[in-house]
C-alpha angles and dihedrals in degrees: 000000000000126000094214134035098207139036112211106320094335119100110213090213096044120136111285090000109165114214130194106210129191110197118194110219128177089258094049138283125316124201119221132186110207146156122228116247101176144348136207129199115227113223128215093262083082118070088244134048129208138073137308114208121201115210143185113225109233102173139011133154117258093245092048090047091052093052092044090051091047092052093049090048090052091054091052091052095055117103113249 
């Protein structure tokens, strides 16, 4: 979640906007290159306000991809 959707005059979810993302995972951070594909404003009905940005991953190192995939797999194996 982001508290703002733009920095200066640049929209983070603008068309063809390239984003460099550092995602903190339990096994350490992974770095992701991505482009935004959509965004959604969270309203005050939720306990938090801000924006969610959906992205398409365009680039990631092999080692970061392996750790990211392992983390996602661990989430899918958890009982709900």
